[in-house]
PDB file of N, CA, C and O in Angstrom:
ATOM      1  N   MET A   1      -0.151 -82.128 168.822  1.00  0.00           N
ATOM      2  CA  MET A   1      -1.015 -81.208 168.436  1.00  0.00           C
ATOM      3  C   MET A   1      -2.254 -81.467 167.988  1.00  0.00           C
ATOM      4  O   MET A   1      -2.475 -82.326 167.133  1.00  0.00           O
ATOM      5  N   SER A   2      -3.236 -80.678 168.580  1.00  0.00           N
ATOM      6  CA  SER A   2      -4.686 -80.612 169.058  1.00  0.00           C
ATOM      7  C   SER A   2      -5.189 -80.568 167.610  1.00  0.00           C
ATOM      8  O   SER A   2      -4.581 -80.059 166.668  1.00  0.00           O
ATOM      9  N   ASP A   3      -6.470 -81.216 167.560  1.00  0.00           N
ATOM     10  CA  ASP A   3      -7.389 -81.004 166.277  1.00  0.00           C
ATOM     11  C   ASP A   3      -8.072 -79.918 166.098  1.00  0.00           C
ATOM     12  O   ASP A   3      -8.980 -79.850 165.270  1.00  0.00           O
ATOM     13  N   SER A   4      -7.601 -78.644 167.086  1.00  0.00           N
ATOM     14  CA  SER A   4      -8.470 -77.597 167.011  1.00  0.00           C
ATOM     15  C   SER A   4      -7.375 -76.858 166.542  1.00  0.00           C
ATOM     16  O   SER A   4      -7.775 -75.856 165.949  1.00  0.00           O
ATOM     17  N   ALA A   5      -5.753 -76.980 166.580  1.00  0.00           N
ATOM     18  CA  ALA A   5      -4.980 -75.740 166.376  1.00  0.00           C
ATOM     19  C   ALA A   5      -5.245 -76.395 164.777  1.00  0.00           C
ATOM     20  O   ALA A   5      -5.674 -77.479 164.380  1.00  0.00           O
ATOM     21  N   PRO A   6      -4.828 -75.331 164.194  1.00  0.00           N
ATOM     22  CA  PRO A   6      -4.730 -74.385 162.889  1.00  0.00           C
ATOM     23  C   PRO A   6      -3.311 -76.300 161.778  1.00  0.00           C
ATOM     24  O   PRO A   6      -2.933 -77.259 162.451  1.00  0.00           O
ATOM     25  N   GLN A   7      -3.165 -76.237 161.102  1.00  0.00           N
ATOM     26  CA  GLN A   7      -2.726 -76.832 160.010  1.00  0.00           C
ATOM     27  C   GLN A   7      -1.549 -76.153 159.337  1.00  0.00           C
ATOM     28  O   GLN A   7      -1.690 -76.321 158.126  1.00  0.00           O
ATOM     29  N   LEU A   8      -0.642 -75.581 159.550  1.00  0.00           N
ATOM     30  CA  LEU A   8       0.362 -74.690 158.899  1.00  0.00           C
ATOM     31  C   LEU A   8       1.068 -75.381 157.988  1.00  0.00           C
ATOM     32  O   LEU A   8       2.264 -75.123 158.127  1.00  0.00           O
ATOM     33  N   LEU A   9       0.866 -76.133 157.130  1.00  0.00           N
ATOM     34  CA  LEU A   9       1.055 -77.213 155.847  1.00  0.00           C
ATOM     35  C   LEU A   9       2.053 -76.201 155.280  1.00  0.00           C
ATOM     36  O   LEU A   9       1.708 -75.025 155.160  1.00  0.00           O
ATOM     37  N   HIS A  10       3.264 -76.606 154.929  1.00  0.00           N
ATOM     38  CA  HIS A  10       4.587 -76.202 154.021  1.00  0.00           C
ATOM     39  C   HIS A  10       5.225 -77.337 153.043  1.00  0.00           C
ATOM     40  O   HIS A  10       5.309 -78.520 153.372  1.00  0.00           O
ATOM     41  N   LEU A  11       5.680 -76.794 151.748  1.00  0.00           N
ATOM     42  CA  LEU A  11       6.101 -77.600 151.140  1.00  0.00           C
ATOM     43  C   LEU A  11       7.512 -77.095 150.529  1.00  0.00           C
ATOM     44  O   LEU A  11       7.963 -76.018 150.138  1.00  0.00           O
ATOM     45  N   VAL A  12       8.067 -78.683 150.672  1.00  0.00           N
ATOM     46  CA  VAL A  12       9.583 -78.135 149.987  1.00  0.00           C
ATOM     47  C   VAL A  12       9.522 -78.190 148.633  1.00  0.00           C
ATOM     48  O   VAL A  12       8.628 -78.944 148.250  1.00  0.00           O
ATOM     49  N   ILE A  13      10.216 -77.608 147.664  1.00  0.00           N
ATOM     50  CA  ILE A  13      10.331 -77.792 146.188  1.00  0.00           C
ATOM     51  C   ILE A  13      12.040 -77.580 146.210  1.00  0.00           C
ATOM     52  O   ILE A  13      12.804 -77.337 147.144  1.00  0.00           O
ATOM     53  N   GLY A  14      12.274 -77.784 144.762  1.00  0.00           N
ATOM     54  CA  GLY A  14      13.866 -77.612 144.266  1.00  0.00           C
ATOM     55  C   GLY A  14      14.034 -77.668 142.599  1.00  0.00           C
ATOM     56  O   GLY A  14      13.157 -77.999 141.801  1.00  0.00           O
ATOM     57  N   GLY A  15      14.747 -77.452 142.442  1.00  0.00           N
ATOM     58  CA  GLY A  15      15.550 -77.454 141.152  1.00  0.00           C
ATOM     59  C   GLY A  15      16.070 -76.280 140.408  1.00  0.00           C
ATOM     60  O   GLY A  15      15.881 -75.123 140.784  1.00  0.00           O
ATOM     61  N   GLU A  16      16.946 -76.718 138.992  1.00  0.00           N
ATOM     62  CA  GLU A  16      17.592 -75.961 138.866  1.00  0.00           C
ATOM     63  C   GLU A  16      16.947 -74.333 138.185  1.00  0.00           C
ATOM     64  O   GLU A  16      15.956 -74.229 137.462  1.00  0.00           O
ATOM     65  N   VAL A  17      17.859 -73.164 138.679  1.00  0.00           N
ATOM     66  CA  VAL A  17      17.261 -72.251 138.221  1.00  0.00           C
ATOM     67  C   VAL A  17      17.722 -71.583 137.285  1.00  0.00           C
ATOM     68  O   VAL A  17      18.950 -71.647 137.361  1.00  0.00           O
ATOM     69  N   SER A  18      17.359 -70.881 136.310  1.00  0.00           N
ATOM     70  CA  SER A  18      17.614 -69.839 135.244  1.00  0.00           C
ATOM     71  C   SER A  18      18.998 -69.045 135.432  1.00  0.00           C
ATOM     72  O   SER A  18      19.793 -69.029 134.493  1.00  0.00           O
ATOM     73  N   GLU A  19      19.294 -68.387 136.632  1.00  0.00           N
ATOM     74  CA  GLU A  19      20.082 -67.784 137.198  1.00  0.00           C
ATOM     75  C   GLU A  19      20.606 -67.446 138.550  1.00  0.00           C
ATOM     76  O   GLU A  19      19.850 -67.632 139.504  1.00  0.00           O
ATOM     77  N   LEU A  20      21.692 -67.017 138.738  1.00  0.00           N
ATOM     78  CA  LEU A  20      21.999 -67.144 140.566  1.00  0.00           C
ATOM     79  C   LEU A  20      20.997 -65.923 141.013  1.00  0.00           C
ATOM     80  O   LEU A  20      20.580 -64.912 140.450  1.00  0.00           O
ATOM     81  N   GLY A  21      20.848 -66.422 142.095  1.00  0.00           N
ATOM     82  CA  GLY A  21      19.646 -65.888 142.762  1.00  0.00           C
ATOM     83  C   GLY A  21      18.667 -65.556 142.329  1.00  0.00           C
ATOM     84  O   GLY A  21      18.045 -64.683 142.934  1.00  0.00           O
ATOM     85  N   GLY A  22      18.041 -66.210 140.901  1.00  0.00           N
ATOM     86  CA  GLY A  22      16.375 -65.932 140.570  1.00  0.00           C
ATOM     87  C   GLY A  22      16.136 -67.122 141.265  1.00  0.00           C
ATOM     88  O   GLY A  22      16.880 -67.918 141.838  1.00  0.00           O
ATOM     89  N   VAL A  23      14.275 -67.029 140.984  1.00  0.00           N
ATOM     90  CA  VAL A  23      13.499 -68.012 141.242  1.00  0.00           C
ATOM     91  C   VAL A  23      12.757 -68.501 140.373  1.00  0.00           C
ATOM     92  O   VAL A  23      11.795 -69.203 140.684  1.00  0.00           O
ATOM     93  N   THR A  24      13.003 -68.280 139.399  1.00  0.00           N
ATOM     94  CA  THR A  24      13.171 -69.496 137.781  1.00  0.00           C
ATOM     95  C   THR A  24      13.455 -70.425 137.304  1.00  0.00           C
ATOM     96  O   THR A  24      14.466 -70.382 136.604  1.00  0.00           O
ATOM     97  N   PHE A  25      12.893 -71.425 137.402  1.00  0.00           N
ATOM     98  CA  PHE A  25      13.009 -72.952 137.613  1.00  0.00           C
ATOM     99  C   PHE A  25      13.585 -72.531 135.908  1.00  0.00           C
ATOM    100  O   PHE A  25      13.036 -71.604 135.311  1.00  0.00           O
ATOM    101  N   LYS A  26      14.844 -73.411 135.194  1.00  0.00           N
ATOM    102  CA  LYS A  26      15.275 -73.619 134.120  1.00  0.00           C
ATOM    103  C   LYS A  26      14.459 -74.588 133.384  1.00  0.00           C
ATOM    104  O   LYS A  26      14.146 -74.406 132.208  1.00  0.00           O
ATOM    105  N   ASP A  27      14.053 -75.790 134.179  1.00  0.00           N
ATOM    106  CA  ASP A  27      13.076 -76.757 133.688  1.00  0.00           C
ATOM    107  C   ASP A  27      11.841 -77.349 134.752  1.00  0.00           C
ATOM    108  O   ASP A  27      11.798 -78.187 135.653  1.00  0.00           O
ATOM    109  N   LEU A  28      10.845 -76.378 134.081  1.00  0.00           N
ATOM    110  CA  LEU A  28       9.435 -76.995 135.247  1.00  0.00           C
ATOM    111  C   LEU A  28       9.559 -78.709 135.062  1.00  0.00           C
ATOM    112  O   LEU A  28       9.128 -79.375 136.004  1.00  0.00           O
ATOM    113  N   SER A  29       9.912 -79.156 134.338  1.00  0.00           N
ATOM    114  CA  SER A  29       9.291 -81.173 134.193  1.00  0.00           C
ATOM    115  C   SER A  29      10.352 -81.114 135.350  1.00  0.00           C
ATOM    116  O   SER A  29       9.952 -81.931 136.180  1.00  0.00           O
ATOM    117  N   GLN A  30      11.634 -80.480 135.848  1.00  0.00           N
ATOM    118  CA  GLN A  30      12.814 -81.586 136.272  1.00  0.00           C
ATOM    119  C   GLN A  30      12.852 -81.099 137.900  1.00  0.00           C
ATOM    120  O   GLN A  30      13.684 -81.480 138.723  1.00  0.00           O
ATOM    121  N   VAL A  31      11.552 -80.003 138.188  1.00  0.00           N
ATOM    122  CA  VAL A  31      11.514 -79.024 139.798  1.00  0.00           C
ATOM    123  C   VAL A  31      11.032 -80.927 140.303  1.00  0.00           C
ATOM    124  O   VAL A  31      10.517 -81.864 139.694  1.00  0.00           O
ATOM    125  N   GLU A  32      11.465 -80.753 141.460  1.00  0.00           N
ATOM    126  CA  GLU A  32      11.381 -82.125 142.394  1.00  0.00           C
ATOM    127  C   GLU A  32      10.938 -81.434 143.319  1.00  0.00           C
ATOM    128  O   GLU A  32      11.274 -80.315 143.705  1.00  0.00           O
ATOM    129  N   ILE A  33       9.820 -82.440 143.831  1.00  0.00           N
ATOM    130  CA  ILE A  33       9.186 -82.368 144.782  1.00  0.00           C
ATOM    131  C   ILE A  33       9.312 -82.915 146.144  1.00  0.00           C
ATOM    132  O   ILE A  33       8.821 -83.998 146.466  1.00  0.00           O
ATOM    133  N   VAL A  34       9.840 -82.310 146.774  1.00  0.00           N
ATOM    134  CA  VAL A  34      10.900 -83.007 148.432  1.00  0.00           C
ATOM    135  C   VAL A  34       9.576 -83.416 149.097  1.00  0.00           C
ATOM    136  O   VAL A  34       9.392 -84.616 149.303  1.00  0.00           O
ATOM    137  N   GLY A  35       8.674 -82.554 149.436  1.00  0.00           N
ATOM    138  CA  GLY A  35       7.305 -82.943 150.422  1.00  0.00           C
ATOM    139  C   GLY A  35       6.471 -81.867 151.148  1.00  0.00           C
ATOM    140  O   GLY A  35       6.711 -80.669 151.298  1.00  0.00           O
ATOM    141  N   LEU A  36       5.853 -82.311 151.391  1.00  0.00           N
ATOM    142  CA  LEU A  36       4.587 -81.511 152.143  1.00  0.00           C
ATOM    143  C   LEU A  36       4.978 -81.808 153.705  1.00  0.00           C
ATOM    144  O   LEU A  36       5.230 -82.937 154.124  1.00  0.00           O
ATOM    145  N   TYR A  37       4.985 -80.991 154.251  1.00  0.00           N
ATOM    146  CA  TYR A  37       5.551 -80.852 156.369  1.00  0.00           C
ATOM    147  C   TYR A  37       4.292 -80.047 156.838  1.00  0.00           C
ATOM    148  O   TYR A  37       3.677 -79.218 156.167  1.00  0.00           O
ATOM    149  N   PRO A  38       3.968 -80.543 158.411  1.00  0.00           N
ATOM    150  CA  PRO A  38       2.673 -80.352 159.044  1.00  0.00           C
ATOM    151  C   PRO A  38       3.184 -78.881 159.393  1.00  0.00           C
ATOM    152  O   PRO A  38       2.272 -78.141 159.763  1.00  0.00           O
ATOM    153  N   ASN A  39       4.712 -78.184 159.343  1.00  0.00           N
ATOM    154  CA  ASN A  39       4.764 -77.169 160.231  1.00  0.00           C
ATOM    155  C   ASN A  39       6.426 -76.573 159.503  1.00  0.00           C
ATOM    156  O   ASN A  39       7.126 -77.270 158.768  1.00  0.00           O
ATOM    157  N   TYR A  40       6.709 -75.356 159.882  1.00  0.00           N
ATOM    158  CA  TYR A  40       8.030 -74.944 159.834  1.00  0.00           C
ATOM    159  C   TYR A  40       9.080 -75.595 159.809  1.00  0.00           C
ATOM    160  O   TYR A  40       9.825 -75.865 158.867  1.00  0.00           O
ATOM    161  N   ALA A  41       9.129 -75.852 160.898  1.00  0.00           N
ATOM    162  CA  ALA A  41      10.660 -76.498 161.848  1.00  0.00           C
ATOM    163  C   ALA A  41      10.937 -77.471 160.790  1.00  0.00           C
ATOM    164  O   ALA A  41      12.014 -77.631 160.217  1.00  0.00           O
ATOM    165  N   ALA A  42       9.424 -78.342 160.525  1.00  0.00           N
ATOM    166  CA  ALA A  42       9.898 -79.777 159.767  1.00  0.00           C
ATOM    167  C   ALA A  42      10.459 -79.518 158.050  1.00  0.00           C
ATOM    168  O   ALA A  42      11.330 -80.062 157.371  1.00  0.00           O
ATOM    169  N   ALA A  43       9.677 -78.640 157.843  1.00  0.00           N
ATOM    170  CA  ALA A  43       9.815 -78.283 156.187  1.00  0.00           C
ATOM    171  C   ALA A  43      11.447 -77.730 156.263  1.00  0.00           C
ATOM    172  O   ALA A  43      12.366 -78.234 155.617  1.00  0.00           O
ATOM    173  N   GLN A  44      11.550 -76.810 157.016  1.00  0.00           N
ATOM    174  CA  GLN A  44      13.196 -76.150 156.986  1.00  0.00           C
ATOM    175  C   GLN A  44      14.346 -77.145 157.017  1.00  0.00           C
ATOM    176  O   GLN A  44      15.365 -77.097 156.328  1.00  0.00           O
ATOM    177  N   GLN A  45      13.909 -78.353 158.230  1.00  0.00           N
ATOM    178  CA  GLN A  45      14.958 -79.524 158.224  1.00  0.00           C
ATOM    179  C   GLN A  45      15.266 -80.010 156.811  1.00  0.00           C
ATOM    180  O   GLN A  45      16.348 -80.233 156.268  1.00  0.00           O
ATOM    181  N   ALA A  46      13.676 -80.138 156.251  1.00  0.00           N
ATOM    182  CA  ALA A  46      14.051 -81.149 154.828  1.00  0.00           C
ATOM    183  C   ALA A  46      14.746 -80.270 153.691  1.00  0.00           C
ATOM    184  O   ALA A  46      15.384 -80.748 152.753  1.00  0.00           O
ATOM    185  N   TRP A  47      14.466 -78.540 153.980  1.00  0.00           N
ATOM    186  CA  TRP A  47      15.280 -77.563 153.258  1.00  0.00           C
ATOM    187  C   TRP A  47      16.562 -77.639 153.224  1.00  0.00           C
ATOM    188  O   TRP A  47      17.197 -77.677 152.170  1.00  0.00           O
ATOM    189  N   LYS A  48      17.046 -77.669 154.306  1.00  0.00           N
ATOM    190  CA  LYS A  48      18.426 -77.366 154.876  1.00  0.00           C
ATOM    191  C   LYS A  48      18.764 -78.905 154.132  1.00  0.00           C
ATOM    192  O   LYS A  48      19.449 -78.777 153.117  1.00  0.00           O
ATOM    193  N   ALA A  49      18.375 -80.399 154.491  1.00  0.00           N
ATOM    194  CA  ALA A  49      19.064 -81.028 154.124  1.00  0.00           C
ATOM    195  C   ALA A  49      19.257 -81.354 152.397  1.00  0.00           C
ATOM    196  O   ALA A  49      20.246 -81.802 151.818  1.00  0.00           O
ATOM    197  N   LYS A  50      17.970 -80.960 151.863  1.00  0.00           N
ATOM    198  CA  LYS A  50      18.525 -80.677 150.192  1.00  0.00           C
ATOM    199  C   LYS A  50      19.304 -79.766 149.973  1.00  0.00           C
ATOM    200  O   LYS A  50      20.301 -80.129 149.350  1.00  0.00           O
ATOM    201  N   ALA A  51      19.257 -78.601 150.261  1.00  0.00           N
ATOM    202  CA  ALA A  51      20.502 -77.698 149.498  1.00  0.00           C
ATOM    203  C   ALA A  51      21.502 -78.170 149.844  1.00  0.00           C
ATOM    204  O   ALA A  51      22.323 -78.202 148.928  1.00  0.00           O
ATOM    205  N   GLN A  52      22.152 -78.921 151.573  1.00  0.00           N
ATOM    206  CA  GLN A  52      23.301 -79.167 151.995  1.00  0.00           C
ATOM    207  C   GLN A  52      23.635 -80.541 150.697  1.00  0.00           C
ATOM    208  O   GLN A  52      24.818 -80.690 150.393  1.00  0.00           O
ATOM    209  N   GLN A  53      22.906 -81.182 150.218  1.00  0.00           N
ATOM    210  CA  GLN A  53      22.948 -81.985 149.156  1.00  0.00           C
ATOM    211  C   GLN A  53      24.067 -81.345 147.610  1.00  0.00           C
ATOM    212  O   GLN A  53      25.073 -81.698 146.995  1.00  0.00           O
ATOM    213  N   SER A  54      23.239 -80.443 147.605  1.00  0.00           N
ATOM    214  CA  SER A  54      23.352 -79.890 145.876  1.00  0.00           C
ATOM    215  C   SER A  54      24.336 -78.537 146.060  1.00  0.00           C
ATOM    216  O   SER A  54      24.553 -77.745 145.143  1.00  0.00           O
ATOM    217  N   VAL A  55      24.899 -78.422 147.436  1.00  0.00           N
ATOM    218  CA  VAL A  55      25.942 -77.054 147.731  1.00  0.00           C
ATOM    219  C   VAL A  55      27.184 -77.064 146.412  1.00  0.00           C
ATOM    220  O   VAL A  55      27.815 -76.048 146.121  1.00  0.00           O
ATOM    221  N   ASP A  56      27.373 -78.391 145.718  1.00  0.00           N
ATOM    222  CA  ASP A  56      28.659 -77.787 144.398  1.00  0.00           C
ATOM    223  C   ASP A  56      27.655 -77.315 143.211  1.00  0.00           C
ATOM    224  O   ASP A  56      28.124 -77.085 142.096  1.00  0.00           O
ATOM    225  N   ASN A  57      26.045 -77.152 143.510  1.00  0.00           N
ATOM    226  CA  ASN A  57      25.542 -77.064 141.853  1.00  0.00           C
ATOM    227  C   ASN A  57      25.112 -75.354 142.401  1.00  0.00           C
ATOM    228  O   ASN A  57      24.320 -75.352 143.343  1.00  0.00           O
ATOM    229  N   ALA A  58      25.447 -74.305 142.025  1.00  0.00           N
ATOM    230  CA  ALA A  58      25.324 -72.666 142.197  1.00  0.00           C
ATOM    231  C   ALA A  58      23.520 -72.883 141.874  1.00  0.00           C
ATOM    232  O   ALA A  58      22.684 -72.652 142.748  1.00  0.00           O
ATOM    233  N   HIS A  59      23.257 -73.230 140.854  1.00  0.00           N
ATOM    234  CA  HIS A  59      22.113 -73.170 140.509  1.00  0.00           C
ATOM    235  C   HIS A  59      21.170 -73.745 140.984  1.00  0.00           C
ATOM    236  O   HIS A  59      20.234 -73.693 140.187  1.00  0.00           O
ATOM    237  N   MET A  60      20.946 -74.216 141.778  1.00  0.00           N
ATOM    238  CA  MET A  60      20.258 -75.125 142.512  1.00  0.00           C
ATOM    239  C   MET A  60      20.205 -74.655 143.551  1.00  0.00           C
ATOM    240  O   MET A  60      21.022 -74.144 144.318  1.00  0.00           O
ATOM    241  N   ARG A  61      18.158 -75.041 143.568  1.00  0.00           N
ATOM    242  CA  ARG A  61      17.741 -74.120 144.865  1.00  0.00           C
ATOM    243  C   ARG A  61      16.912 -74.840 144.998  1.00  0.00           C
ATOM    244  O   ARG A  61      16.503 -75.613 144.133  1.00  0.00           O
ATOM    245  N   TYR A  62      16.365 -74.690 146.484  1.00  0.00           N
ATOM    246  CA  TYR A  62      15.379 -75.006 147.387  1.00  0.00           C
ATOM    247  C   TYR A  62      14.364 -73.975 147.936  1.00  0.00           C
ATOM    248  O   TYR A  62      14.705 -72.863 148.340  1.00  0.00           O
ATOM    249  N   PHE A  63      13.166 -74.404 147.919  1.00  0.00           N
ATOM    250  CA  PHE A  63      11.980 -73.148 148.380  1.00  0.00           C
ATOM    251  C   PHE A  63      11.410 -73.999 149.195  1.00  0.00           C
ATOM    252  O   PHE A  63      11.344 -75.206 148.965  1.00  0.00           O
ATOM    253  N   VAL A  64      10.777 -73.214 150.602  1.00  0.00           N
ATOM    254  CA  VAL A  64       9.954 -73.515 151.663  1.00  0.00           C
ATOM    255  C   VAL A  64       8.654 -72.674 151.188  1.00  0.00           C
ATOM    256  O   VAL A  64       8.626 -71.512 151.593  1.00  0.00           O
ATOM    257  N   VAL A  65       7.469 -73.150 150.305  1.00  0.00           N
ATOM    258  CA  VAL A  65       6.154 -72.647 150.268  1.00  0.00           C
ATOM    259  C   VAL A  65       5.101 -72.903 151.739  1.00  0.00           C
ATOM    260  O   VAL A  65       4.671 -73.832 152.422  1.00  0.00           O
ATOM    261  N   HIS A  66       5.064 -71.882 151.687  1.00  0.00           N
ATOM    262  CA  HIS A  66       3.828 -71.389 152.682  1.00  0.00           C
ATOM    263  C   HIS A  66       2.561 -71.810 152.094  1.00  0.00           C
ATOM    264  O   HIS A  66       1.871 -70.895 151.646  1.00  0.00           O
ATOM    265  N   ILE A  67       2.060 -73.116 151.988  1.00  0.00           N
ATOM    266  CA  ILE A  67       0.740 -73.703 151.626  1.00  0.00           C
ATOM    267  C   ILE A  67      -0.357 -73.386 152.449  1.00  0.00           C
ATOM    268  O   ILE A  67      -1.520 -73.726 152.230  1.00  0.00           O
ATOM    269  N   HIS A  68       0.046 -72.727 153.400  1.00  0.00           N
ATOM    270  CA  HIS A  68      -1.307 -72.701 154.617  1.00  0.00           C
ATOM    271  C   HIS A  68      -1.840 -70.842 154.162  1.00  0.00           C
ATOM    272  O   HIS A  68      -2.856 -70.149 154.207  1.00  0.00           O
ATOM    273  N   ARG A  69      -0.480 -70.730 153.770  1.00  0.00           N
ATOM    274  CA  ARG A  69      -0.751 -68.875 153.324  1.00  0.00           C
ATOM    275  C   ARG A  69      -1.955 -69.162 152.159  1.00  0.00           C
ATOM    276  O   ARG A  69      -3.006 -68.545 152.327  1.00  0.00           O
ATOM    277  N   LEU A  70      -1.880 -69.826 151.299  1.00  0.00           N
ATOM    278  CA  LEU A  70      -2.295 -70.254 150.008  1.00  0.00           C
ATOM    279  C   LEU A  70      -3.825 -70.590 150.499  1.00  0.00           C
ATOM    280  O   LEU A  70      -4.644 -69.788 150.051  1.00  0.00           O
ATOM    281  N   LEU A  71      -4.407 -71.701 151.399  1.00  0.00           N
ATOM    282  CA  LEU A  71      -5.064 -71.640 151.572  1.00  0.00           C
ATOM    283  C   LEU A  71      -6.221 -71.277 152.505  1.00  0.00           C
ATOM    284  O   LEU A  71      -7.378 -71.698 152.473  1.00  0.00           O
ATOM    285  N   ASP A  72      -5.818 -70.654 153.101  1.00  0.00           N
ATOM    286  CA  ASP A  72      -6.189 -69.542 154.040  1.00  0.00           C
ATOM    287  C   ASP A  72      -5.511 -67.762 154.253  1.00  0.00           C
ATOM    288  O   ASP A  72      -5.136 -67.177 155.269  1.00  0.00           O
ATOM    289  N   PRO A  73      -5.558 -67.476 153.323  1.00  0.00           N
ATOM    290  CA  PRO A  73      -4.572 -65.910 153.517  1.00  0.00           C
ATOM    291  C   PRO A  73      -4.622 -65.597 154.847  1.00  0.00           C
ATOM    292  O   PRO A  73      -3.542 -65.493 155.428  1.00  0.00           O
ATOM    293  N   GLY A  74      -5.963 -65.368 155.657  1.00  0.00           N
ATOM    294  CA  GLY A  74      -6.301 -64.442 156.849  1.00  0.00           C
ATOM    295  C   GLY A  74      -5.663 -65.615 158.242  1.00  0.00           C
ATOM    296  O   GLY A  74      -5.260 -65.190 159.325  1.00  0.00           O
ATOM    297  N   LEU A  75      -5.695 -66.585 157.991  1.00  0.00           N
ATOM    298  CA  LEU A  75      -4.843 -67.592 158.872  1.00  0.00           C
ATOM    299  C   LEU A  75      -4.076 -67.220 160.356  1.00  0.00           C
ATOM    300  O   LEU A  75      -4.275 -67.426 161.553  1.00  0.00           O
ATOM    301  N   GLU A  76      -2.923 -66.436 159.363  1.00  0.00           N
ATOM    302  CA  GLU A  76      -1.899 -66.069 160.434  1.00  0.00           C
ATOM    303  C   GLU A  76      -2.501 -64.731 161.237  1.00  0.00           C
ATOM    304  O   GLU A  76      -2.054 -64.222 162.265  1.00  0.00           O
ATOM    305  N   GLN A  77      -3.447 -64.399 160.587  1.00  0.00           N
ATOM    306  CA  GLN A  77      -4.289 -63.041 161.463  1.00  0.00           C
ATOM    307  C   GLN A  77      -5.116 -63.465 162.583  1.00  0.00           C
ATOM    308  O   GLN A  77      -5.384 -62.683 163.495  1.00  0.00           O
ATOM    309  N   LYS A  78      -5.484 -64.522 162.561  1.00  0.00           N
ATOM    310  CA  LYS A  78      -6.488 -65.076 163.010  1.00  0.00           C
ATOM    311  C   LYS A  78      -5.722 -66.179 163.908  1.00  0.00           C
ATOM    312  O   LYS A  78      -6.550 -66.641 164.693  1.00  0.00           O
ATOM    313  N   SER A  79      -4.418 -66.796 164.096  1.00  0.00           N
ATOM    314  CA  SER A  79      -4.074 -67.334 164.592  1.00  0.00           C
ATOM    315  C   SER A  79      -2.842 -67.238 165.376  1.00  0.00           C
ATOM    316  O   SER A  79      -2.484 -67.829 166.395  1.00  0.00           O
ATOM    317  N   GLY A  80      -2.028 -65.941 164.318  1.00  0.00           N
ATOM    318  CA  GLY A  80      -1.124 -65.647 165.540  1.00  0.00           C
ATOM    319  C   GLY A  80       0.490 -66.374 164.765  1.00  0.00           C
ATOM    320  O   GLY A  80       1.656 -66.061 165.010  1.00  0.00           O
ATOM    321  N   HIS A  81       0.140 -67.039 164.143  1.00  0.00           N
ATOM    322  CA  HIS A  81       1.283 -67.146 163.126  1.00  0.00           C
ATOM    323  C   HIS A  81       1.863 -66.801 161.737  1.00  0.00           C
ATOM    324  O   HIS A  81       2.978 -67.212 161.415  1.00  0.00           O
TER     325      HIS A  81
END
């Protein structure tokens, strides 16, 4: 990645949700921060690994958060990503 290319940071988090299909965590103190990744592909790989580890718990969910969209909401329009 060149220095002029934008960083498309992604955060992977997870935890037990209150209801199936929901996005509200049951206990915020138990939310796991898996990591911060430089691109979506790396974040998706980490997300998939954590999701597979918790497949037996239907209430456990992991998410990829597009940090770059929060830092600069217009970035995707400028860079085409």
